[in-house]
Structures are given as C-alpha cells and as structure tokens.
BATOR-225357 format. One record per residue (C-alpha): residue in one letter; x, y, z. Coordinates in Angstrom, 2 decimals, decimal comma. Each point is the difference from the previous one (the first is absolute). Layout:
# residues N
<node code="A" px="X" py="Y" pz="Z"/>
...
This chain:
# residues 317
<node code="M" px="28,31" py="-19,75" pz="9,29"/>
<node code="S" px="2,10" py="2,69" pz="1,85"/>
<node code="S" px="0,91" py="0,38" pz="3,57"/>
<node code="P" px="1,23" py="2,94" pz="2,01"/>
<node code="G" px="3,64" py="-0,34" pz="1,10"/>
<node code="G" px="1,74" py="0,82" pz="3,11"/>
<node code="D" px="0,05" py="-1,29" pz="3,52"/>
<node code="A" px="-0,62" py="3,24" pz="1,85"/>
<node code="G" px="-2,67" py="-0,03" pz="2,69"/>
<node code="P" px="-3,82" py="0,96" pz="-0,35"/>
<node code="H" px="-1,24" py="3,54" pz="-0,20"/>
<node code="G" px="-3,08" py="-0,92" pz="1,55"/>
<node code="V" px="-2,00" py="-2,93" pz="1,60"/>
<node code="L" px="-3,58" py="-0,91" pz="-0,67"/>
<node code="D" px="-1,10" py="-1,06" pz="3,74"/>
<node code="R" px="-3,42" py="-0,21" pz="-1,38"/>
<node code="P" px="-1,48" py="-0,57" pz="-3,42"/>
<node code="G" px="-3,48" py="0,20" pz="0,07"/>
<node code="P" px="-2,51" py="-2,17" pz="-1,55"/>
<node code="Y" px="1,62" py="0,18" pz="-3,57"/>
<node code="C" px="3,12" py="2,08" pz="-0,56"/>
<node code="S" px="2,03" py="-0,45" pz="-3,07"/>
<node code="V" px="2,78" py="1,54" pz="-2,25"/>
<node code="Q" px="-1,49" py="1,41" pz="-3,06"/>
<node code="D" px="1,06" py="2,49" pz="-3,00"/>
<node code="L" px="-1,68" py="0,50" pz="-3,28"/>
<node code="G" px="-0,67" py="-3,45" pz="-0,94"/>
<node code="R" px="1,72" py="-3,01" pz="-2,06"/>
<node code="R" px="-0,36" py="0,79" pz="-3,73"/>
<node code="S" px="2,47" py="-2,46" pz="-1,41"/>
<node code="G" px="-1,39" py="-3,12" pz="1,47"/>
<node code="R" px="-3,37" py="-0,48" pz="-1,27"/>
<node code="R" px="0,86" py="-2,39" pz="-2,75"/>
<node code="A" px="1,37" py="-2,25" pz="2,81"/>
<node code="G" px="-3,47" py="0,40" pz="1,56"/>
<node code="L" px="1,15" py="2,19" pz="2,81"/>
<node code="A" px="-2,44" py="2,58" pz="1,36"/>
<node code="P" px="1,09" py="3,69" pz="-0,34"/>
<node code="G" px="-0,42" py="0,68" pz="3,53"/>
<node code="G" px="0,75" py="3,71" pz="1,00"/>
<node code="A" px="-1,43" py="2,61" pz="2,53"/>
<node code="M" px="-3,72" py="-0,38" pz="0,03"/>
<node code="D" px="-0,46" py="3,65" pz="0,47"/>
<node code="Q" px="2,60" py="1,27" pz="-2,52"/>
<node code="R" px="-0,74" py="3,73" pz="0,80"/>
<node code="A" px="0,81" py="-0,24" pz="3,66"/>
<node code="Y" px="3,03" py="-2,21" pz="-0,77"/>
<node code="L" px="1,31" py="2,45" pz="-2,59"/>
<node code="W" px="-0,48" py="3,01" pz="2,27"/>
<node code="A" px="2,07" py="-1,64" pz="2,85"/>
<node code="N" px="2,96" py="-0,23" pz="-2,58"/>
<node code="R" px="-0,18" py="3,41" pz="-1,20"/>
<node code="L" px="-0,12" py="1,51" pz="3,44"/>
<node code="L" px="3,40" py="-1,67" pz="0,61"/>
<node code="G" px="1,38" py="0,96" pz="-3,21"/>
<node code="N" px="0,17" py="-3,87" pz="-0,93"/>
<node code="E" px="-0,26" py="-1,51" pz="-3,65"/>
<node code="P" px="-3,83" py="-0,60" pz="-0,49"/>
<node code="G" px="0,68" py="-3,78" pz="0,03"/>
<node code="A" px="1,80" py="-0,30" pz="3,34"/>
<node code="A" px="-1,01" py="-2,86" pz="1,98"/>
<node code="A" px="-2,37" py="0,82" pz="2,90"/>
<node code="L" px="-2,04" py="-1,59" pz="2,86"/>
<node code="E" px="-3,83" py="-0,56" pz="-0,55"/>
<node code="V" px="-1,57" py="-0,45" pz="3,40"/>
<node code="T" px="-3,48" py="-1,47" pz="-0,41"/>
<node code="L" px="-2,42" py="1,29" pz="2,83"/>
<node code="G" px="3,03" py="1,37" pz="2,32"/>
<node code="G" px="1,18" py="-1,75" pz="3,07"/>
<node code="L" px="3,54" py="0,65" pz="-0,74"/>
<node code="D" px="2,96" py="0,92" pz="2,27"/>
<node code="L" px="3,39" py="0,80" pz="-1,89"/>
<node code="R" px="2,84" py="0,68" pz="2,33"/>
<node code="F" px="2,59" py="2,19" pz="-1,15"/>
<node code="V" px="4,01" py="-0,98" pz="0,41"/>
<node code="V" px="1,30" py="2,94" pz="-1,75"/>
<node code="E" px="-0,93" py="3,71" pz="-0,35"/>
<node code="T" px="-2,16" py="0,46" pz="-3,37"/>
<node code="I" px="-2,82" py="1,61" pz="-1,78"/>
<node code="V" px="-3,00" py="-2,07" pz="-1,16"/>
<node code="A" px="-3,20" py="0,84" pz="-1,82"/>
<node code="L" px="-3,71" py="-0,96" pz="0,99"/>
<node code="T" px="-3,06" py="0,23" pz="-1,92"/>
<node code="G" px="-3,01" py="-2,06" pz="-0,83"/>
<node code="A" px="-2,72" py="-1,38" pz="2,34"/>
<node code="D" px="-0,38" py="2,28" pz="3,60"/>
<node code="C" px="1,45" py="-2,61" pz="2,49"/>
<node code="A" px="0,69" py="2,89" pz="2,82"/>
<node code="A" px="3,77" py="-0,19" pz="-0,58"/>
<node code="S" px="2,09" py="0,59" pz="3,15"/>
<node code="L" px="3,78" py="0,42" pz="0,42"/>
<node code="D" px="0,89" py="-0,99" pz="3,54"/>
<node code="G" px="-3,61" py="0,56" pz="0,85"/>
<node code="V" px="-0,32" py="3,85" pz="-1,62"/>
<node code="E" px="-2,63" py="-0,26" pz="-2,58"/>
<node code="T" px="1,38" py="1,08" pz="-3,60"/>
<node code="G" px="-2,62" py="-0,29" pz="-2,24"/>
<node code="G" px="0,58" py="-1,04" pz="-3,87"/>
<node code="W" px="0,56" py="0,92" pz="-3,26"/>
<node code="R" px="3,42" py="1,69" pz="1,00"/>
<node code="T" px="3,80" py="-0,98" pz="0,87"/>
<node code="L" px="1,08" py="-0,72" pz="3,73"/>
<node code="R" px="3,38" py="0,47" pz="1,40"/>
<node code="A" px="1,08" py="-3,19" pz="2,31"/>
<node code="R" px="2,88" py="-0,46" pz="2,40"/>
<node code="P" px="1,30" py="-3,45" pz="1,03"/>
<node code="G" px="-2,18" py="-1,69" pz="2,51"/>
<node code="Q" px="-3,13" py="1,56" pz="-1,08"/>
<node code="V" px="-2,89" py="-1,94" pz="-1,12"/>
<node code="L" px="-2,57" py="0,91" pz="-2,65"/>
<node code="R" px="-3,35" py="-1,39" pz="0,84"/>
<node code="L" px="-3,09" py="-0,30" pz="-2,36"/>
<node code="R" px="-3,18" py="-1,01" pz="1,93"/>
<node code="Y" px="-2,72" py="-2,01" pz="-1,78"/>
<node code="S" px="-1,26" py="2,24" pz="-2,87"/>
<node code="A" px="-3,16" py="2,07" pz="1,01"/>
<node code="T" px="-0,61" py="0,79" pz="-3,82"/>
<node code="G" px="1,60" py="-1,44" pz="-3,06"/>
<node code="M" px="1,73" py="-3,26" pz="-0,23"/>
<node code="R" px="3,53" py="0,42" pz="-0,97"/>
<node code="A" px="2,78" py="2,49" pz="1,28"/>
<node code="Y" px="3,56" py="0,27" pz="-1,60"/>
<node code="V" px="3,50" py="0,62" pz="1,75"/>
<node code="A" px="2,48" py="0,92" pz="-2,56"/>
<node code="F" px="3,86" py="0,34" pz="0,86"/>
<node code="P" px="2,52" py="2,13" pz="-1,47"/>
<node code="G" px="1,57" py="-1,78" pz="-2,94"/>
<node code="G" px="-2,63" py="-2,73" pz="0,17"/>
<node code="L" px="0,36" py="-3,29" pz="2,00"/>
<node code="E" px="2,78" py="-2,42" pz="-0,85"/>
<node code="V" px="-1,87" py="-2,96" pz="-0,81"/>
<node code="D" px="0,28" py="-3,11" pz="-2,42"/>
<node code="R" px="-1,48" py="0,52" pz="-3,61"/>
<node code="A" px="-1,25" py="-2,39" pz="-2,41"/>
<node code="F" px="-0,91" py="0,81" pz="-3,59"/>
<node code="G" px="0,70" py="3,53" pz="0,73"/>
<node code="S" px="-2,12" py="0,61" pz="2,96"/>
<node code="A" px="0,08" py="-0,21" pz="3,78"/>
<node code="S" px="-3,54" py="-0,53" pz="0,35"/>
<node code="A" px="-1,39" py="-2,70" pz="2,20"/>
<node code="V" px="-2,70" py="-2,31" pz="-1,41"/>
<node code="A" px="-0,66" py="-2,76" pz="2,55"/>
<node code="R" px="-1,73" py="-2,44" pz="-2,40"/>
<node code="D" px="2,69" py="-0,02" pz="-2,71"/>
<node code="G" px="2,52" py="-2,01" pz="2,08"/>
<node code="L" px="3,02" py="2,26" pz="-0,59"/>
<node code="P" px="2,66" py="-0,29" pz="2,87"/>
<node code="G" px="0,34" py="1,91" pz="3,14"/>
<node code="R" px="-1,65" py="3,35" pz="0,63"/>
<node code="L" px="-1,11" py="-0,27" pz="-3,82"/>
<node code="G" px="-2,51" py="-2,66" pz="0,80"/>
<node code="R" px="-1,45" py="0,98" pz="3,53"/>
<node code="P" px="-0,90" py="2,74" pz="2,14"/>
<node code="L" px="2,71" py="1,25" pz="2,59"/>
<node code="R" px="0,28" py="-1,49" pz="3,36"/>
<node code="A" px="0,54" py="1,41" pz="3,40"/>
<node code="G" px="4,09" py="0,30" pz="0,71"/>
<node code="E" px="0,90" py="0,60" pz="-3,63"/>
<node code="A" px="2,69" py="2,61" pz="-0,55"/>
<node code="L" px="-0,13" py="2,67" pz="-2,66"/>
<node code="R" px="2,30" py="1,86" pz="-1,66"/>
<node code="W" px="-0,32" py="2,94" pz="-2,53"/>
<node code="A" px="2,27" py="1,44" pz="-2,46"/>
<node code="A" px="0,79" py="3,45" pz="1,24"/>
<node code="P" px="-0,70" py="0,10" pz="3,77"/>
<node code="D" px="1,74" py="3,16" pz="0,69"/>
<node code="R" px="-0,98" py="2,05" pz="-2,92"/>
<node code="A" px="-0,99" py="3,55" pz="0,79"/>
<node code="C" px="-3,82" py="0,68" pz="-0,69"/>
<node code="P" px="-1,93" py="2,72" pz="1,28"/>
<node code="V" px="-3,43" py="-0,62" pz="1,91"/>
<node code="R" px="-2,73" py="0,11" pz="-2,96"/>
<node code="R" px="-3,61" py="-0,46" pz="0,03"/>
<node code="V" px="-2,35" py="-0,80" pz="-2,99"/>
<node code="P" px="-2,22" py="3,08" pz="-0,59"/>
<node code="P" px="-3,15" py="-0,50" pz="2,16"/>
<node code="T" px="-2,22" py="0,54" pz="-3,75"/>
<node code="L" px="1,90" py="-3,08" pz="-1,54"/>
<node code="V" px="-0,55" py="-2,27" pz="3,12"/>
<node code="P" px="-3,16" py="-2,37" pz="-0,82"/>
<node code="S" px="-2,84" py="0,37" pz="2,37"/>
<node code="P" px="-1,78" py="-3,50" pz="1,21"/>
<node code="R" px="-2,99" py="-0,68" pz="-1,82"/>
<node code="A" px="-3,09" py="-2,23" pz="0,89"/>
<node code="A" px="-0,82" py="-0,36" pz="-3,69"/>
<node code="L" px="1,91" py="-0,24" pz="-2,97"/>
<node code="A" px="-0,68" py="1,02" pz="-3,66"/>
<node code="L" px="2,35" py="-2,40" pz="-2,25"/>
<node code="P" px="0,42" py="0,88" pz="-3,65"/>
<node code="L" px="-0,55" py="-3,36" pz="-1,99"/>
<node code="V" px="1,11" py="-0,52" pz="-3,77"/>
<node code="V" px="-2,27" py="-2,52" pz="-1,38"/>
<node code="A" px="1,85" py="-3,13" pz="-1,51"/>
<node code="Y" px="-0,59" py="-1,77" pz="-3,31"/>
<node code="E" px="-2,34" py="-2,40" pz="1,97"/>
<node code="W" px="-2,29" py="2,47" pz="1,15"/>
<node code="P" px="-2,56" py="-0,32" pz="-2,84"/>
<node code="E" px="-0,41" py="-3,80" pz="0,98"/>
<node code="F" px="-1,77" py="1,13" pz="3,22"/>
<node code="S" px="-3,50" py="0,69" pz="0,16"/>
<node code="P" px="-1,56" py="3,27" pz="-0,16"/>
<node code="A" px="-1,25" py="-0,27" pz="3,52"/>
<node code="D" px="3,41" py="-0,95" pz="1,15"/>
<node code="R" px="1,71" py="2,74" pz="-1,77"/>
<node code="D" px="-2,43" py="2,48" pz="1,69"/>
<node code="R" px="0,46" py="-1,88" pz="3,32"/>
<node code="A" px="3,78" py="0,29" pz="-0,04"/>
<node code="F" px="-0,11" py="3,67" pz="0,10"/>
<node code="A" px="-3,32" py="0,54" pz="2,01"/>
<node code="A" px="0,86" py="-2,13" pz="2,72"/>
<node code="E" px="1,65" py="0,86" pz="3,36"/>
<node code="W" px="2,67" py="-2,63" pz="0,59"/>
<node code="T" px="1,87" py="-0,21" pz="3,32"/>
<node code="V" px="3,62" py="-1,26" pz="0,61"/>
<node code="D" px="0,09" py="-3,65" pz="1,44"/>
<node code="P" px="2,01" py="-1,05" pz="3,15"/>
<node code="A" px="1,57" py="-2,64" pz="-2,07"/>
<node code="S" px="1,82" py="2,56" pz="-2,35"/>
<node code="N" px="3,87" py="-0,04" pz="0,04"/>
<node code="R" px="2,98" py="0,95" pz="-1,96"/>
<node code="T" px="-1,09" py="-2,41" pz="-2,90"/>
<node code="A" px="-3,50" py="1,41" pz="-0,48"/>
<node code="V" px="-2,82" py="2,20" pz="1,47"/>
<node code="R" px="-3,12" py="-1,82" pz="0,39"/>
<node code="L" px="-3,20" py="1,87" pz="-0,63"/>
<node code="A" px="-3,34" py="-1,20" pz="1,57"/>
<node code="G" px="-3,25" py="1,06" pz="-1,50"/>
<node code="P" px="-2,50" py="-1,24" pz="-2,62"/>
<node code="A" px="0,69" py="-2,83" pz="-2,31"/>
<node code="L" px="1,01" py="0,45" pz="-3,48"/>
<node code="A" px="-1,30" py="-3,34" pz="-1,50"/>
<node code="S" px="0,77" py="0,65" pz="-3,85"/>
<node code="G" px="3,35" py="0,41" pz="-1,89"/>
<node code="P" px="1,87" py="-2,21" pz="-2,23"/>
<node code="R" px="-0,63" py="-3,70" pz="0,23"/>
<node code="V" px="3,01" py="-1,31" pz="-1,69"/>
<node code="L" px="3,44" py="1,21" pz="1,26"/>
<node code="D" px="3,75" py="-0,39" pz="-0,69"/>
<node code="S" px="2,32" py="1,17" pz="2,58"/>
<node code="A" px="1,23" py="3,75" pz="-0,92"/>
<node code="P" px="2,77" py="2,27" pz="1,26"/>
<node code="L" px="-1,03" py="2,07" pz="3,28"/>
<node code="V" px="1,35" py="3,52" pz="0,72"/>
<node code="D" px="-0,19" py="1,93" pz="3,19"/>
<node code="G" px="-3,62" py="1,07" pz="0,45"/>
<node code="T" px="-1,69" py="-2,66" pz="-2,06"/>
<node code="V" px="-3,34" py="-0,54" pz="1,11"/>
<node code="Q" px="-1,46" py="-3,59" pz="-0,33"/>
<node code="V" px="-3,35" py="-1,42" pz="1,03"/>
<node code="T" px="0,54" py="-3,22" pz="1,90"/>
<node code="G" px="-2,19" py="-3,14" pz="0,12"/>
<node code="D" px="-2,27" py="1,62" pz="2,52"/>
<node code="G" px="-0,68" py="2,92" pz="-2,13"/>
<node code="R" px="1,86" py="2,56" pz="2,17"/>
<node code="P" px="2,89" py="2,36" pz="-1,61"/>
<node code="L" px="3,56" py="-0,82" pz="1,13"/>
<node code="V" px="2,58" py="2,87" pz="-0,54"/>
<node code="F" px="3,55" py="-1,21" pz="-0,53"/>
<node code="M" px="2,88" py="1,83" pz="1,90"/>
<node code="R" px="3,69" py="-0,17" pz="0,07"/>
<node code="D" px="0,44" py="-3,30" pz="0,93"/>
<node code="R" px="-2,62" py="-1,48" pz="-2,61"/>
<node code="P" px="0,75" py="-3,09" pz="-2,29"/>
<node code="T" px="1,11" py="0,61" pz="-3,40"/>
<node code="I" px="-2,73" py="-1,56" pz="-1,54"/>
<node code="G" px="-3,80" py="-0,59" pz="0,90"/>
<node code="G" px="-2,85" py="-1,73" pz="-1,94"/>
<node code="Y" px="-3,06" py="1,62" pz="1,58"/>
<node code="P" px="-2,41" py="2,52" pz="-1,97"/>
<node code="K" px="1,75" py="3,55" pz="0,18"/>
<node code="L" px="-2,21" py="3,10" pz="0,49"/>
<node code="G" px="3,16" py="2,21" pz="-0,93"/>
<node code="A" px="2,75" py="1,55" pz="2,03"/>
<node code="L" px="0,39" py="2,84" pz="2,51"/>
<node code="D" px="1,82" py="3,20" pz="-0,33"/>
<node code="P" px="3,59" py="-0,98" pz="1,46"/>
<node code="I" px="-0,16" py="3,18" pz="2,01"/>
<node code="A" px="-3,39" py="-0,95" pz="1,48"/>
<node code="L" px="1,60" py="-3,04" pz="1,42"/>
<node code="D" px="1,89" py="1,92" pz="2,53"/>
<node code="A" px="-3,25" py="0,90" pz="1,71"/>
<node code="L" px="-1,25" py="-3,51" pz="-0,31"/>
<node code="A" px="3,09" py="-1,20" pz="1,84"/>
<node code="Q" px="-0,93" py="2,05" pz="2,91"/>
<node code="A" px="-3,53" py="-0,87" pz="0,01"/>
<node code="R" px="-1,07" py="-1,65" pz="3,33"/>
<node code="P" px="-2,59" py="-3,00" pz="-0,03"/>
<node code="G" px="-3,44" py="1,23" pz="-0,27"/>
<node code="T" px="0,97" py="3,24" pz="-2,13"/>
<node code="I" px="-2,58" py="0,74" pz="-2,80"/>
<node code="V" px="1,54" py="-0,19" pz="-3,41"/>
<node code="R" px="-1,94" py="1,32" pz="-3,31"/>
<node code="F" px="1,35" py="-0,79" pz="-3,56"/>
<node code="V" px="-0,06" py="3,22" pz="-2,32"/>
<node code="R" px="0,34" py="-0,78" pz="-3,78"/>
<node code="A" px="3,17" py="1,77" pz="-1,07"/>
<node code="E" px="1,73" py="0,37" pz="-3,51"/>
<node code="P" px="3,66" py="-0,92" pz="0,06"/>
<node code="E" px="1,66" py="3,08" pz="-1,72"/>
<node code="P" px="-0,56" py="2,31" pz="3,05"/>
<node code="L" px="1,31" py="-2,53" pz="2,41"/>
<node code="R" px="3,14" py="-0,50" pz="-1,94"/>
<node code="R" px="0,62" py="3,56" pz="-0,08"/>
<node code="A" px="-0,63" py="0,24" pz="3,91"/>
<node code="L" px="2,47" py="-2,93" pz="0,34"/>
<node code="V" px="2,63" py="1,45" pz="-2,02"/>
<node code="R" px="-0,05" py="3,30" pz="1,99"/>
<node code="R" px="0,32" py="-2,10" pz="3,11"/>
<node code="E" px="3,14" py="-1,92" pz="-1,58"/>
<node code="S" px="1,66" py="3,46" pz="-0,89"/>
<node code="F" px="-0,77" py="1,54" pz="3,43"/>
<node code="F" px="1,77" py="-2,99" pz="2,06"/>
<node code="G" px="2,59" py="-0,70" pz="-2,68"/>
<node code="I" px="-1,05" py="-3,53" pz="-0,66"/>
<node code="G" px="1,26" py="0,02" pz="-3,71"/>
<node code="D" px="1,49" py="-3,09" pz="-0,80"/>
<node code="Y" px="-1,17" py="-2,05" pz="3,20"/>
C-alpha cells in the first residue's frame, strides 16, 4: 500500500458528505485473486469525462457522490470538474450546472443538492485526489475491510488534497450532444451465458419480454430487478467467476445485476452479462426505473468498448 506524502494543509474540506460519498477511480484489477472487489466509479462515462475536462490521467481518483447532499469548502484557489447526476450544483449559492469545469476561490462552497434525476455525481480535481491506494487503486469498497478511506465512505470534516491545485485549465464543458439524458426506461444489451440453454423456453422468452423495475434495495454491489419470477435454470451449480454486469437469477427468481463492488465468484444461475457501457446508464437508474433486456452479440459490443477506451485514453488501465 502506498500513501501520499507531505504535511501541507488541505486544499478542500468536506463539510457535508451526503448519504454516500466515496473516493473512486477505474477500479482494482490486481486484487481479485485475494478476493477483493474491483470497485471503481459506477458510472464510468461520467467519471472519465470529469477527468478529461481537467486534462487528468483517465484513472485519477475523484469523488463519487451518491444522491447528492454534498458541501465541499475550498481552502485554495483551484478548478474542479462536475459530471453525472443533476444535483442542482451551486458555488456560493450561484447555480453552475454540471458536465463542466468550475473555478473556485478560497472559502467558496460547492454544494450539491439531493439529485432530481440520476443517482451519482462526480467531482474531479486537477491531477486527481492524493489518497491511499491498495492493489493499485484508490477505490473504496466498504465491505472489503481495507484500511481508512479505502474501506468506508467519506465523513463530514475530512480534509482533501489533490495533486495540482494551481494547474492552469480553461473552463470547459462536455458538448451537449454527448451528455446523457435521464430516462424512465432502459434497454440493456444482454449477452447470454453458457447456462442460458438450461432455462426453460418459457423463462427464456420471459426474460426478454418482461418489464423489470429497479428495486430500492440496489447498491454498489448489485442492482436488483423486480418482476416476474424465473423458476427454471440449472439445479446443480458450482461457484464460478463473476464479471461486471453478470446477471444472476437469485432464489426468488428475480435477476440481480452485479456492479462494481461485486464479489469475485457466485453460485446462482446466470442469464448472461450486460454490455459494460450499458452499466453506466444502469448506475444512474433510480428505483422504479423500467428495464428491458435486449439480446446482443458480443462482437459489436466489444468494438464499441474499444472505441470508448481509445477516446478516453484508457489503454493499459
């Protein structure tokens, strides 16, 4: 584990963290053999845009703010980027909007109200947050028992530092055509898994015909979907590796979509896996959002993912 050095004071203070505010990056890829969840920003598109606006490395650590409710007081003059859910952001009471960079002076407060649409907003800082890392990542996963901020949400009064507070950066905005719009219904591309043939024909039809709704019990580990029960599937199962977007059918017959804080293995029947890009939209889906699965082939999804990785310069991350 590595720690940021130096004894200088904070660049900002988190006066109010909201219901769940954590440090996230692109996730922890080298800890899986130790049973650690990958973690990482739930809405990777919004997170990547926040870093791109500031000219950061794509994996720079940022804040993920669930449902808003954040007050961040600046100690230094700096610039930050805000993307993701619409939380009626304001700087010293002046509304700013999102998907843009903001200039802040010492003493000013960035406030995110509770989100009207979407679930998660992202605040990025020039050079990225200076925070502890474990297994190559700063992502916090509450259930993994990692020390300090790596294993919990942020608390009121915590001091924050970032790598380049005085970096010169123009005011930038994401082009409006590239800003996702809130949706009351989602069509999620699903690539079926090797266990798909073991579900009954009726359940296979039902999986794609049904309107599922996002359950309030959803969290960073998984999104639960309410709807008709799928009663078939393989009866004898061994635990098998999971990936982001794996869709399992739990004991009550409802699908469970694993997200960034997922376990590394699971033993329930699997319908398949969602398109990784579609997980960004699902991460912003509020309880009650309607979800439909759409059958997809892997190769077009792979090409789209490669194009996105090239655009954001993810490369070796």
